[in-house]
Each structure stands twice: as structure tokens, then as C-alpha cells.
N, C-alpha and C positions, 0 to 999 in steps of 0.2 A: 504493500500500500504506500509506504514512504517513497519507494522508487517511482511508483506511478505518479505521485503528486509532484515529483521533480520534473516530469515531462513538459508541462507548459513553460517552465523557465528555460529548458534546453531547446525547445521547438523554435523554428523560424516563423515568428508571428508578425502580422501587420494588419492594421485596420484597412480593409479594401474599399468598401463602399457602404452607403446607407440607402435603404430602399423605402420609398413611400409613394403614396397614390395621389394623383392630381386629376382635376376635372377637365383639363384642356391641355394636351401635351404641347401644342404649338405655342400657346400663350405663355406657358411656363418656360419653355426653351427660349423664347424671345426675351423674357424678363431676366433670366439667368445670364444670358450672353450679353445683352445690351446694357443691363443695369449693374449686374454683379461682376461681369468680366470673365465668366466661365467660357469654356470652349465645348461645343458639342463633339463628343468623342466617337460615339456610335449610336445607332438607332435600329430597332427591329420591330416588325409588325408580325403578329401571330394570329391571323384571322380565324384559324380553326379553334383557337382557345379564346378568341374575342378580347385580346389585349394587345397593347403596344408598349414598348418602353424605350427610354433614351438615357444614355450615360453622359453626364457632364462633369467637368472638373477644371482645375487650373493647370493640368499637365497630364502626361500619359498615365494610364491605369497601372502600368508596371511599377510606377514610383509615387503616384499621388493618390490621395483619398478622393473618391468621386461620389456623385449622387446617381442613383438609378431611379428614374421616375417611371411609375407605372400608370398607364391609362387603361382602364377597363371600359370597353365599348358601352356607350350609353349612360355612363355614370358621370355626372357633371359636378358633384360636390361630395365631400366627406366630412365626418365629425373628427376633429383633431383630438378632442378630449382635453383633460386638464393635467395629464401626466407628462406629456411631451413638453419640453421647455423651449429650446431653441437650437439652431445651428449657429456657428460663429465663423466670421471671415476676418482675417487679419489684414490690415492695410496700413501703409505708412502715413496716411492722412485721412482720418475719419470724416473731417469736415468736408473735404473735397469729394469723397465718395458719396456721402449723404446728399450733397448738393446735386451730384450727377444723377443719383437715383430719383431725387425729387424732380429734376428737369425732364426725366423720362416718364413722369406720372406715378412714380412709386410712392408707397405709403410709409412715411417716417413716423413711427409711433413713440420714439423718444429722441429728442434733438441731441446732436453731438455735444459732449461735455464730459468732465471728469466724473467718475463714480463717486457717490456720497462717501465722504471721509477718505478719499483716495486721490491718486494722480492719473490713473489709467483713463484715457479718453475712450468713450464708447457711444454708440448710437444703436437704436433698434429699428428695424424695418419689417414690414410684412409682405410676403410674396402674394401673388394673385389668389392662392388657395388658402391664405391665412396662416401659413407657417412663418414663425418669427426667425429672423436672422439678426444676431448681434454683430455689429461692426466694431472691431477692437483695434486700437492703434498700437503698432509695434514698430520698433526701429528696423529690425531685420526679420525677414519672413522666409521660411523654408517652403511650406505649402500654405497658401492663404486659407484653405478650408481647415480651420484649426480646432474646432470642437463641436461636440454634440452634447446637449444637456437634457437629461431625463430626471424626473422626480421619483424618489423612492421613499418607502415608509419606515425603513430602519437602516440608517446609513452604515453602521458598523457591520451589520449582516451583509449588506451589499458590497462593501469594500472587501470583506473576507471572501465572498463568492467570486468576485471578479479577479482577485489575486490568486485564489486557489484553483478555480475552475478554468479561468481564461488566461491566467499568466500575466495580467496587467500589473504594473507597479503603481503604488500610491505615490504620486508626485508631490502633492500638497493638499492640506485641508484649510478651509477658510471658514471661521465661525463669525457670524454677524448677528449678535444678540439683539441689536437695535432693530434689525429687519427680520428677526425671528427665523433665521435659516442657517444651516451649515452645508457647505459644499465640499466634495472631494473630487480631485482631478486625478485620473488614472491614464497611463499610457505605456507604450512599449519603448519609449525613449524620453528624453527631457522635453518639457513643454514647448520650448521654442523650436524643437527639431521634428515634431510629429503632431498628428491629429490626436486629441485626447477626448476621453469620455468624462464628462462632468456629471456627477450624481449629486442631486440636491435634496436635502431633507428640510422640510418646513416644519417648525416646531409643532408637535401635536397632531400632524396629519399623517395617518398610516396607510391610507388608500387613495388611489387616483383612478379616474376613468381613462381608459386607453383609446376610446374612439375606434375608428376603422380606417384612419388615414395613414398614420405612421406604421411601418411594417417591421423592419429589422436592420441590424448592422451585420455586415459580412466581414469575417476575419480569416486570413490565410493560415494554413497549418501544413506541416509535412506529413501528418498521419491522422486522418479523420477518425480512424478506428480507435487508436490509443487515446486521442483527445476526447472522444465520446465516453470512454471508460472513466476518465478523470471527472468529467462533468457529472456522470451518474453517481460516482462516489461522493462528490462534494454536495450534490443535490440531496442525498440522503441525510446529510448533516445539517445543511442550511436552507433547504427548500429549492424549488425549481424542478424542472424535469426535461428529459429528452423528448422532443416532439417528432423527430424524424431520425430513425436509427441510421448509423453510417452506411454509406453505399453510393453507387453511381446513380445519377439522375437519368431517367429514361430519355433516350434520344440524344442527350448531350454527352453522356458518360462521365461527366464531371462528378467526382466523389464529394459528397457533402454530409454533414450531420447538422441538425438544428435543435435548439433547446430554449426553454424559458428560464429566466432568472427568478429569484424568490418573489419579485413584484409582478412577474408576468411579461417582462420585456424580452423580446425574441432576439437571438443571435444565431447566425448560420456560420459554421466553420467550413471552409472550402479548401480542397487540396491545392497546394501551391502550384504544382506542375500542371495539373488539369486547368487551373485558372489561366495560366500563361498560354496554354494551347488554345483556349477559347478566344484569346485576343489575337491570335495569328490567323 
């Protein structure tokens, strides 16, 4: 068991992409490329399954975290729920980016400025489907898509789960008693070098609605079978469950496994080699 729990730390892991649903694929692609500066990387339409998707990001999928947008035929809106927090984009000039988004008709929900009691300059915008994006000012940027924030009901339990089951490292914790929340940032490298998962606990709130808009995060692994064993073992202790046993996807042959964390947030682990074959 001890050897098994070492596997996530030895594995070659990387946050690959986040999957969520949108009501109009072309409208969202236009907003992300024209307002946020992303590039459309690939697109596919699957009429027999009645859906289409598009991958967008700030660089190639082999090295950058990207979004996978899913459009289900005939569904024009979704419920985001109150558990999903935001995505975040790092920029060297928040004021300039916010002004650019406003000039394109974007919805700025918090004007640029320092965070309360701090010096970090941020702004918040909403995309056409209502997903919130934080804009964060940073002097140097590795990948502009720098974080995903989800709300959880028990922060210590969630930190343990993502450390043990997923192999993420706790980078820092921020406690804001005045605002009644604590946040933990986890990643596979330092915060300025990678996309991080931010888990937020709001004092006294143990449950959130998930809605049907946000879907999952995908993470690369060298062995989905061994990784699933680890998740199963950790889930017995902390909660969560495997929702798709490890194995190849029909048609694609990409090996994956998927699971829910103790709060019900979904993660998919994808075989690293198979993922790269998909891109070629």
C-alpha cells in the first residue's frame, strides 16, 4: 500500500485541459480568441453523438493547459451552479486587458484594482455563458491560463485527497477571516510555472450545487491502471469514487480512468502516450 501511494509522486503528471459545456460554440470561440487572446487549436463535430467540441488555449496542447468546450446539439444554456468558482488568466497589464474586453462588448463584473488588503491587481469578467474569469496581473507568465477555482466543503479533506490520490503538491494556503474563506492552491510545479487548482472553503458551507455546465479536469499519467488503484485506495479513506474503470475509450483507444473527489468534482486521468497520439 505504501509503495502504491508513492506512485502519483513518481508519475509524469500534468494538468491537460478542463472540459465544460457552452450554448453556442461559435460565440464562445469568438469571445475567447478576440477578447481573451486564446488560439483555436482544434475542433471536431460528432453528428452521430449530437455534439461538437473545440480546444482553445494560449499555446500547443503538448505544453499548455487548454479548454475543451462542448456543445450539445440543441442545448443553448446550462446551470453553472454555485460550486464552480472561476478560471484565471495571467496578464502583465490587467487594466489594458479589461479595457480591451470591454471594447469588444465583454462583461466586466469587477473593475481592475488591487485585492482588498493586498497589492495583486485583479479584475473579473464573465464569458457569454456566465463562466467567470479572473484576470491576474503578473510580471512574468509561463502559461496565461493559470488557475481553476472550485469550492469544497472540507478543505483539509480535499487537500489530502488531491495530494494522495492525484499527486498534486500544496503550494500555499490563504486564510481570509474578514471575507470568511480559506483557499488552497495545488499544482505539479511552482505557481508561476504551471496551471494550479485553487480549492476554496467558505466558512460554514459544506455543500454546493454542481449544475450541469462544468464537467471535469483532465490530467496526464503514464499508467491509468496503477493510478486508478491509488484513487480507489484513497477514496476508501477520504471519500470519492471511480466512475469509469481504467481502459481504452471505444473508437479512440485512448486509455483513461475517471473519478469523483469527496465533493463530487470529476477528474479524468489520460494516458500520456495515447494523448500525444490523439494530437498527431
